[in-house]
N, C-alpha and C positions, 0 to 999 in steps of 0.2 A: 176808125181813128188810127193814124200812123204814129205809134208811141215814139218812133225814132225821131219824128219831126218836132216833138214837144221839147220845150226849153229844159235845160238841166240846171237846177239851182247850184250855186257854189257853196261849198263846205268852207266856212271862213275861219272858225276857231272852235276850241273846246274851253270856253272861258269859265264854266261853272265847275268849281273845285272846292271840295270841302272834306272834312272828317266827320264821321258819324260814328261814334264809339258806343258799341253795344255791350262789350264785355271787358273785363279787366282782372288781372291777377299779378303776382310777382314771381320771380324766380331768381336763382343764383345761376348765372350763365356758365356752363361748363367750358366755354371757349376762353373766357378771360377771368373767371372767378368773381365777376362783379354782379351786384344786385341790379336787376332790371325791373322796370314797370312794363307790363305787357298789355297792349290794347288790341282788341279786335275791332277793326274798322269796317263799316259798311259803305259800299260805293254803289249807289243806285244806278242801275242799267250798265254795270261794270262788274269788275272782279275785286273782291274785298282783299284786304292785306292785314298782316299782323306786324304791329309796331313795338319794337323794344327800345326803351329809353333808359339810359344809365341814370339812376337817381341822384348820383353825385355830380357827374360831369355835364348832364343833359344831352349827351350824344345820342343820336337816333338811328335806327336800323329799320328798314321796311322789308318785309318778306311777303311776297304775293301768294295768296292762297292758290291751290290747284283748281279751284272752281267755286262758283256761287258768289253772291254779292257781299256777304258778310256773315257775321256770327254772333249769336247771344252766348253760347256755351263755350267756355274757356277753362281748361284744367291743366295745372302744372303737375305732371306725373314724376315725382322724385327728382326734379331738375335734370331729367334725362330726355323727356319727351313733352311737348305741348300738344294737348288734345283739343280739337276744335270741332264744334258742331254748328253747322251752317244754316243759313236761310237766304232768301225766301223760296228758291226755286227747287232745291234738290235734297236738302236735309242731309248733307254729306257729314261723315266723320273723317276728318283729317288728322294725321299724326305726324308731327314734325320732330325729327331727330335734332336735338339742339346742339349736339357736337358737330354733326356734318351739315346742318342746315338743309337736309333733304326731306322731302315728303314721301310718306308711304302711299300706296295705291289707294284712292279714296274708297270708302265704304258707304253704303246707304241701304235703307229699306226704300224700295221704289214707290211706295205709297205715302211716304212722309216728306214734307218739304221744309218743316222747321224743327230744330232741335233747341230747347230753350235753355237748359242748364244741366250740369253734371253733378252727381253725388257719388262718392266712393263708398261702395257697400262694405259690410264687415267681411264679405268673401273676397275683397280685393278687386272686385270688378267696378267699372264705372257704369252708372245708370243715368239715362236721359229721358225727359218727357218730350212729346211731340205734337204737331198739328199736321194734318187734319185727322189723324186716325186715333188720336187719344191713347196711344200705346206707351209701353215702357220698353226702351231699348237697353240691352245689356251688351257692354263693350269690354272686351279683354286687352287692356293696353300692352301686355306682354307679348301676346302673339297676334295682335291686330285682327281680331274676329268680332263679328257683330251678330247679335241675335235679337229677334223681336219676341218679347215674352208675353205679349197680349195687351188687350184693351184694359184700361184702368176704371171704366165706367160701364155699367150695363145700359145706360141710356144711349141709343145710337145717335141722339142729336148732340151729345157732348163731344166736341171735336179737339178739345185742348187738354193734355196732361201737362200743365204749364210749369208747376214748380215741383222740383224732386229733392228730397232730403234723405238722410240715412240715420238709423238707429240700430242697435245690435240685433241682427236677425231679420230686419225688415227694411224696406224702402218705402218712404212715406211720399205720397203723390197728392197734389191738389190740382184741381182743374175744373172743366166745365164747358158750357155755352148755354144750353137750355137751362140747366141748373148746375150749381156748384157741388163739388164733393171733396172730401178729404178721405183718403184710404191708405191702409198699411198693407203692402204686398210682402208676403212671406217668402224669403229667399230660398228656404229649403223645400216648401211645398207648393209655391205659386198660388196660394190661396190669398184672397183679399178680405180685409176687415175694414169697413167703412166706420168712421167715427167723426166727432166734431161736426154733426149736422148743421150746416150753415142756413140761415134764413135768406142770405143774399150771397154776394161774391165772397169767396174765401181763398186765401193763399197761405203758404208756409212762410213764416219769417225766420224760423231757427230749428234746427234739429241737433240733438247731442245724446249722450249716453243716459241722461237723466230725464229730459223733458222734450216736448214737441211745442213749438209756438205756431199759433195759427191766427192770422188776422181774419176776423169775422166782422164785416162792415167797419165801424169805427173803433172796435175793441180788439185787443189781443187776448186770446184764450190759451191756456197751457194744458198739456196732457202728459201723463206719465208715458215714458218711452218704452215700458215693458207691458203695461196693462192697458194703455190708451184711455185710462179713466181721467176725468177732469182733475186738475190741481188748482189750488187756491193761488190766483194770480199775484196776490200780495206777498206770497212767500217765495217768489221767484226772482232771482237776480240774474237778468239776462247776461249770457256769455258771448254774445256777438262781438266780434272784434272790430267790425266796421263802425265808423263814427260819422257824424255829420260835422262839417267844418264850415265856420261862418266866413263867407267871402265879403259880404257887404251887410249893411243894416237890413235885417229881415231876410237874408238870402243865404242858403247854405248849400253844400254839395257833399255827396257821399265820398268817403275815402277809406281805403284799405290800409292795414298796418304794413310797415316795412321792417326789416330785420334790425335796422338801426334805431328803432323806436319812433321814427317819424311815421307820417301817413302820406299817401299819395291818392290823387283823385283827378277827375276830368270835368271840365265844364265847356262843352261845345268844342271849339277849335283849340282849346288850351288845356294844359294840365298844371297841377300845382303839387308842391311839397309842403306839408304843414307839420308843425310840432305838436299841435293839439287842436281841439275843437274851436278855440276862440282866437286862433292865430291870425286870421285874416291874411293869408299868404298871397303873394304876387301870382298872377296868372302868367304862364309861359306858353308860348305858341308850340304846338306839337312839332317836333324838329325833323320831320320828314316831309317830302313833297306830297301835298294832297292830290288825290286822283281826280280825274275828270268824272263828274257825276251827272245825273239826270237833269236836264233843263226842264223846270216845271212851269213857272209863271214867266211872263215876258211883257215888257212895256218899253217905251222910248221916252226920253226927256226932251225938253225944248231945244237942245243943241245937237241932237241926233245921236246921243249915246244910248246904248241898250242896257236896260236893267232887267234882272231875272231872278228867279228863286230856284233853290235845289229841291230835288224830289224827296230828300230826307236830310234832316240835320239843322233846319231852322236858320238857314243863312240866305243872303242875297248876293248877287254879283253885279259888277259893271263891266261892260265891254265898250271900248271906243274904237270905232271903225277907222277913225282917222289915222291911228299909229298901231292898231292891233293890240294895244295893251289891255290888260284886264285886272280887276281887284275882286277879291272875295271877303266878305265881312266875317266877323265873329257872329255868335247867335244873336238874334234881333229881340229876343224876349227870354223870359225865364223858363217858360214851358217848352218841352220838346215837341217835335212835329215838323211841319213844313209850312211855308208861306204860300197860300192860294191867291190872295188878292194883292195886286200892285197897281196902284193908279196915282198919276201925278196931278196935283192941283197947286198952282202958283209955285212951282219948282219944289214943292215938298212931296215926298213919296208916302202915300198912305198904304198901310199893310194890313192884311187880315190873316190869321194863322190858326191851324189845327196844332195841338189838341187842347190848348187852354182857352180857345174861343177868344183870342186877343185882338183888339184893334190897336194899331201902333201908327206913329208918324215919325218920319225920318227926314232931316234937313241935310242933304249931301254937302252943303257949303260949310256946315258947322262941325266941330270936332266930334269924333265917335266917343260916346260914354253910355254904353248900355248898361253897364254894371251899376252905375248910379241912377238909372232910369231917366237920363237927361236926353240923349240923342243916339239911337231911337228911343222914343218915349212910349211906354205902354199906357194907353189912355183909359181903356176899359175892357173888362172881360165879360163875356156872356157864357162863359164855361159852366155856370151853374145849371144851365138848360141846353145850350147848344155848344158843340165843340168843333164841328168841321164846316168851314165856309165853302160847301160843295158848290154853291152857285157862283163862286168868285165874287169880285167886287167891280162895280162900274161907277163912273161919274154920271149922275143923273140930274134931274131938275134942281135948280138953285145951286148947282155945282157941289152937291152933296155926294158922299160916298154911300152907295147902296150895296149890301151884301146879302147873299142868299145862304141859309145855314141849315145843317142837319143836326138833329138832337144828339144827346149824349148817348153812350153805349147802353143798349138794352131798352131804348125808348124810341118809338116811332114819332115822327114830327119834325118840325123845324120852324123857320121864320125868316124875316127880313129885318135888317138893322139900317137905319139912316144916321150917318155921321155928319153933322154940320162941320164943314171944313174951316169955318170962321170961329165959331164958338166952341168947337170940339164936343158939343153935347151929342149924347147918343140916344136914339129912339128905337124901341124894339116893337115889332108886330109879329106875335106868335101865330103860327098856323093860320095864315090868312085865308085859305080856302078849305083845307083839310088837315088832318093829322099826318102830314107828309112832309118830307124834306124838300127844300127849294133848290132845284138843281140847275137853273140857269136864269140869268137876268139880261134885260136889255132896257134901253131908256132913250127917250127924246127929251124936248124941253118941257113937255107937259106930264108925261106918265112914265111909270116904271112898269114893265112887262115881265112876267115871271111864269115859270113852269115848275111843276112839282113832279117827283118820282116815287116809286113805291119802296125803295130800299130804306135800310137803317143801319146804324152802326152796331155790328155784331148780331144782326137780325136777318132772318129770311125776308124776301119780297112780300109785300102785302098783295092781297087779291084786289083791293079797291083800285079803280082806274086812276090815271093821273090827271092833272088839272092844269088849265091855263087861266091867268088873270091879269087884270090891268089895275094898277094902284096909283093913287094921287100922292103928291108930296106929303100930304098929312095923314096917309094911311088908309084912306077910303078905297074900297074895291068898287070900281065902276063897271067892271065887265068880268064875268067868270064863264068858263066853259069846262064841263067834264069831257075828257077826251075818250075816244072809243076804248072799250075794255082791252082790246089787244094792242093798242097803240103804244109805241116806244118813243116817247119825245126825247130830243137831244137839245142842241144849242139853240139860242135866241140871239138875233142881232136886229138893230134898227138901222135901216139904210134906205135911201131914195124915197123918204116919206112913208115907208111901210115897215112892218115888223116881220121878220122871217123866221119861222120855226121849223127846225129839222124834225120831221117825224117819219120814222121808218125810212123808206127810199124816196120820200118826197120833201118838198118844201111848201108849207102852207103859209099864205100871204094874208097879213092882218092889216086892216085899214084903221088907223087911229081916228080918222075923221068919222067913219061910220061905226066904229067900235064893233067890228065884226070881221070875220075871215071872208075874204073876197075871192080867193083863188088858190089853187094848188098846182105846183109844178112838179111833174114827174122827172126826177133826176135819174131813176134807175139804179141808184146806189145811195148809200147813207153819207150824208154830210157829217163830218167830224168836227168842223169849226168854220168860223167866218172871220173875215176882216172887211170892214167897210173902207171905201176909198173917199177921197175928196170930191170925186166926180159921181156919176150915176151907176158906176160899176161896183159890183159886190164880188169879193173873192170867196170862193167856196171851196173849202178843203175836203176832199174825199180820199179814200184809200187808194193811194198810187197816183192821184191826178189833182192838179189845181184847176178849177173851173173858173172863168170870168163870166159873171151873170149880169145882164142888162136889167136894171131894177125897173125900167120903164116898160119893156116889152116881155120880160121874163125869159128871153132867149139866153142861152149860155154855150160856152165852148171850152173845151179843155186846151189850156195853154202851156201848162208845165207839168213835168213828172215830179212826184214826191217820194222821197226815200223811205217813208214810213208814215205813221199816223200823226197828224198835225191837228191840235185843238186850239192852240193860241198862237198869235203872230203880232208883230208891231211894224208900223211904217214910220220911217224917219223923215225929217223935213226935206231931205234931198231925194225923196221918192223911192227909197229902197225898202223892200219888204224883208223882214227877218222872222225866222221861225226856228224852232228847235225840234229835233228828232233824236231821241236818246241823249247822248252827251254832246252832240255836235250842233253848232249854230250855222244855219244856212241863210243865204242872201240871194234875192232876185230883184232886178231893177224893174220898176213899173213901166218904164220906157221899153224895156225888152218885151214886157207882157203886152205891149200895144196900148198902154193907157197914158 
């Protein structure tokens, strides 16, 4: 195949733009003496930035990080330097000189990719926890040097040293993965003392000279900061300065204290300044330009506009090909995460999202009022059992929305939900074939087709094989098949009266009439995604090439090159194919593709 002869898609825009604030602190800016709210912004598939907002005037300043997509860890060192611990690719420690606005050379431990938070030790050093090595890092902010002082757990399967705090002479670390731990690391000797043995997930809530607060499941326990012995929780008056501020009925957001006695916090794309917990402050847009971020989900409306979701930050975007304009939303629900499922029915956009397991509906023709849960409106959450709509959402029989789910952290399994787009009633079908997550869905007028996979949130892959099944609109399984033990199933699509399953480097062809697999097509490469057309052709995305497959004969041909991995695409009424790679939206005419 002559790669040079392949069509080249057009890069049309970078319309997906949002803020995803992971860390915040305050400082007195040495440049102008004014108090600033400092935000660490994550930009998926791009480079994160630090945002400084004048708490009185609202003026904003953006400072691009030297590397990595964002940061959880943020520390104001004496109003002289801002120390940043990044994620998810490199785990850098960046040091910003606040007076000159210049960065020191990045430091890192080459085996760590996340730094979660910083705590100032009684020795004047900054300490941070990591992933995936579960180590404790020691950073000297005065001379900009970094040291790995060792793992914080003896269990090799524990990969997170997630929360770090400080008491006199010790650094307190909580973390885990296979099991949770809380340990005190002695600054002088390097010895560890485990305490607060949790029965489940545990994390630090507070550390100071008197006590250590640890969240154990639903309860908070307290321990003496010197002896690490349990204390009577009833005798503790928490000293944490952060508060929860009420934004609307039943909705709060965390806020940190300002020097002027007020509090500052962030909710999605907005920040607020509050006088106290019951203030109900106005939300103000973050006053810098949002960066281009990862295009995650994609669909088209009836007039040819492109809608999509961001890879992190719980926002959606709109791109209008007619004039090149774009719009980005505020957060679409109260839980953090990202939108996986986007499907239009009767000009209403139905959404499903991680991490709260939320189903939502949005009417683009009506005013935006998410804060009041009016538009978009959160319909129902399945977050009590399922949190990630891994299989995304499809429109299936009876014009209902079907979604494939993965269970909450630490639990294998998943399920399928059916949302009636007329009554907005939700039906759940847990683990329809096995205790596995539902990783892809397809549908025609009669059935929903699904495939499962071995993974789990926060869990290693299962040994059990994956499964393929066929579901009726009332939840009955009319066909099931256990796939070969070594098989790695991918995406599903219904096209040309058949159902197509990407499995390893082949396409398996399923007949809804015969309720059986009837053919296998050797692609010689793995299909990463599909898009059905109005005709008999099926668009098959592979790494580097777009294939056009004839669903009647099974023959296929490469017609266009691809700039990266494509797993979702949309076709507009004017027969233009749109897809995203990284932060860029691309377009190809179906006519150019010979269709």
